[in-house]
C-alpha positions in Angstrom: 16.1 -0.6 -44.7 12.6 -1.5 -45.2 13.3 -5.2 -44.4 14.9 -4.1 -41.1 12.0 -1.7 -40.2 9.5 -4.5 -40.7 11.5 -7.0 -38.7 12.0 -4.4 -35.9 8.3 -3.6 -35.6 7.5 -7.5 -35.2 10.2 -7.8 -32.6 8.8 -4.8 -30.6 5.1 -6.2 -30.9 6.3 -9.7 -29.8 8.3 -8.3 -26.8 5.2 -5.9 -25.9 2.9 -8.9 -26.0 5.2 -10.9 -23.7 5.2 -7.8 -21.3 1.5 -7.7 -21.1 1.3 -11.4 -20.2 4.3 -11.3 -17.7 3.8 -12.5 -14.2 2.9 -9.8 -11.7 5.5 -8.3 -9.4 5.7 -10.2 -6.1 7.3 -10.3 -2.5 7.4 -12.8 0.3 6.9 -11.2 3.7 7.6 -12.7 7.1 5.8 -11.0 9.7 7.6 -10.1 13.1 6.9 -12.1 16.3 5.5 -9.7 17.9 4.0 -8.4 14.7 3.4 -4.9 16.5 6.8 -4.7 17.9 7.8 -1.5 16.1 5.3 0.7 17.4 2.5 -1.2 19.6 -1.2 -1.2 19.2 -4.6 -0.5 20.7 -7.1 -3.3 21.2 -10.7 -2.1 20.1 -14.0 -3.4 19.0 -14.8 -2.8 15.3 -18.2 -3.4 13.4 -18.5 -3.9 9.7 -20.7 -5.3 7.1 -20.4 -9.1 6.6 -19.0 -10.1 3.2 -21.8 -10.5 0.3 -23.8 -12.3 -0.2 -24.4 -12.5 3.4 -26.3 -9.6 5.1 -26.0 -7.8 8.4 -22.8 -6.9 10.4 -20.0 -8.5 12.4 -18.2 -7.1 15.4 -14.8 -8.2 16.4 -12.1 -7.6 19.0 -9.0 -6.6 17.1 -5.6 -5.1 17.6 -5.2 -1.8 15.5 -1.7 -0.8 14.8 1.2 -0.7 12.3 2.5 -4.1 11.2 6.3 -4.8 10.8 8.0 -7.7 9.0 11.0 -8.7 6.6 10.8 -8.9 2.9 12.5 -11.4 0.6 12.2 -13.0 -2.8 11.3 -9.8 -4.5 10.3 -10.4 -8.2 9.6 -7.8 -10.8 10.4 -4.6 -9.1 13.7 -3.4 -7.6 14.3 -3.6 -4.0 14.7 0.1 -3.8 10.7 0.2 -4.0 10.8 -0.4 -0.2 10.8 2.7 1.8 12.8 1.7 4.6 14.3 -1.3 3.4 13.5 -5.2 3.2 14.5 -5.5 6.8 12.2 -3.0 8.2 9.1 -3.5 6.3 6.3 -1.3 7.6 2.5 -1.9 6.5 -1.1 -1.5 7.7 -3.9 -4.1 7.3 -6.0 -3.4 4.2 -8.3 -6.4 4.6 -10.0 -7.2 8.1 -11.8 -10.4 6.7 -8.9 -12.4 6.8 -6.0 -12.9 9.3 -2.3 -12.5 9.8 -0.6 -14.3 12.8 2.7 -13.4 14.6 5.5 -14.8 12.5 3.5 -15.7 9.5 5.0 -15.9 6.0 2.8 -14.8 3.2 3.7 -14.6 -0.5 2.2 -11.5 -1.8 1.4 -9.7 -5.3 2.5 -6.2 -5.4 -0.1 -3.8 -6.7 1.2 -0.2 -7.3 -2.3 1.1 -7.8 -4.4 -1.0 -5.2 -5.4 1.8 -2.9 -8.7 3.8 -2.8 -9.1 7.5 -3.3 -10.7 7.7 0.2 -7.5 6.2 1.6 -5.3 8.7 0.0 -7.5 11.4 1.4 -7.0 10.1 4.9 -3.2 9.5 4.6 -2.7 13.0 3.2 -4.3 14.4 6.4 -2.1 12.0 8.6 1.0 13.2 6.9 -0.2 16.7 7.2 -0.5 16.4 10.8 2.5 14.5 11.5 4.7 16.9 9.3 3.8 20.1 11.3 6.7 19.8 13.7 9.2 19.1 10.6 10.8 21.5 8.1 9.4 19.7 5.3 6.4 17.6 4.3 7.0 13.8 4.7 4.9 11.7 2.3 5.9 8.8 4.4 5.0 10.0 8.0 2.2 7.6 8.2 4.5 4.7 8.2 6.4 6.1 11.2 3.8 6.4 14.2 5.5 7.8 17.4 3.6 5.1 19.5 0.9 2.4 19.4 -1.9 5.0 20.0 -1.0 7.0 16.9 -0.4 3.9 15.0 -4.0 2.7 16.0 -5.6 5.8 14.9 -3.8 5.5 11.5 -4.9 2.0 11.2 -8.5 2.8 12.1 -8.8 5.5 9.6 -7.5 3.3 6.8 -10.2 1.0 7.6 -12.6 3.7 7.9 -11.7 5.0 4.5 -12.2 1.3 2.8 -15.3 0.0 4.6 -17.5 3.0 5.3 -19.9 3.4 2.5 -21.0 7.1 3.5 -19.0 10.0 2.6 -18.4 11.0 6.4 -15.6 10.3 8.7 -17.0 8.9 12.0 -15.9 6.0 13.9 -19.0 5.9 16.0 -21.5 5.1 13.5 -22.0 3.9 9.9 -20.9 1.1 8.0 -17.7 0.8 9.7 -17.4 1.7 13.3 -15.1 1.1 16.2 -15.2 1.4 20.0 -13.3 0.8 23.3 -10.6 3.0 21.9 -7.8 4.4 24.6 -8.2 8.1 25.1 -4.9 8.9 23.3 -6.0 7.0 20.1 -9.2 9.0 20.2 -7.1 12.2 20.3 -4.9 11.3 17.3 -8.1 10.4 15.4 -9.8 13.5 15.9 -6.6 15.3 14.8 -6.5 13.3 11.6 -10.1 13.5 10.9 -10.1 17.1 11.4 -7.5 17.8 8.7 -9.0 15.8 6.1 -11.2 18.4 4.4 -8.3 21.0 4.5 -5.3 19.0 3.3 -4.4 17.5 -0.1 -4.9 13.8 -0.6 -1.7 11.7 -0.7 -0.6 11.1 -4.2 -1.1 7.3 -5.1 2.6 7.3 -6.4 3.6 7.1 -2.7 1.5 4.0 -2.1 1.4 0.1 -3.0 -0.9 -2.8 -1.6 0.5 -6.3 -0.9 -2.4 -8.7 -1.9 -2.9 -12.6 -1.2 -5.7 -15.1 -1.0 -6.0 -16.5 2.5 -4.2 -13.8 4.3 -4.8 -10.1 4.9 -3.8 -7.6 2.3 -1.4 -4.8 3.4 -1.0 -1.1 2.5 2.7 0.1 2.3 4.9 3.1 1.0 6.1 3.3 -2.6 9.2 5.6 -3.5 8.8 7.9 -6.4 10.0 7.2 -10.0 10.0 3.6 -9.8 8.6 2.3 -13.3 6.1 -0.7 -13.0 7.4 -4.1 -14.4 6.0 -3.8 -17.7 7.3 -0.1 -18.2 10.7 -1.5 -17.4 10.7 -4.3 -20.0 9.2 -1.8 -22.7 12.1 0.6 -21.9 14.5 -2.2 -22.5 13.0 -3.0 -25.8 13.0 0.7 -27.0 16.6 1.0 -26.2 17.5 -2.1 -27.9 15.6 -1.2 -31.1 17.3 2.3 -31.0 20.6 0.6 -30.8 19.8 -1.7 -33.7 18.4 1.3 -35.8 21.9 3.1 -35.2 23.8 0.2 -36.1 21.8 -0.6 -39.4 22.1 3.2 -40.3 26.1 3.2 -39.9 26.3 0.2 -42.1 
């Protein structure tokens, strides 16, 4: 029995080490052509700091809205992790310094903890406003804007949450600012901004990010109770060890 316990301990350590060095979870995303086909967008001007070590700021004319695409080649996580399914993959840009084109295909690494606390604050407010007409709170309401103006306000708030260096929420000033917004976009932004201080932040377990070099990172929805890849492997190790222990005891 002592020999078995020693062997099992070594096996467990070896398996745990392999989990720690395992490749990260990944997904291939093919963006729709038109990339905003699911909801539309608002074309706006944004100003934000240049990437270090450069100083100063840059101003760009961009389309703000929810992106849509199709996911394939999922590795390291179950396909059930994608809220609306792989054929309807809804995302927002989480990196304005790189680009995504209509119909582009990108291989992403999935980060289950890649969002900032400020982003969680903003999305909690978005869900609160969008859930007012529903019987229950919807943690994924932010993924389902009713039109391009609402989607644009959500996208601008996500950028504000990431690139604004002050604690305030103001698209008209600060490190991140936006202008030339359509009136309905402004109206939705004001509703979302007005709810930030009075609503709870969205729990990070409902969020994940897609990260890639050479393409815009994305932020997307993440269902509850989906263990991370390492956790799934460790659970398998534990169950296998329990079965071996019971078998040895019976013998």
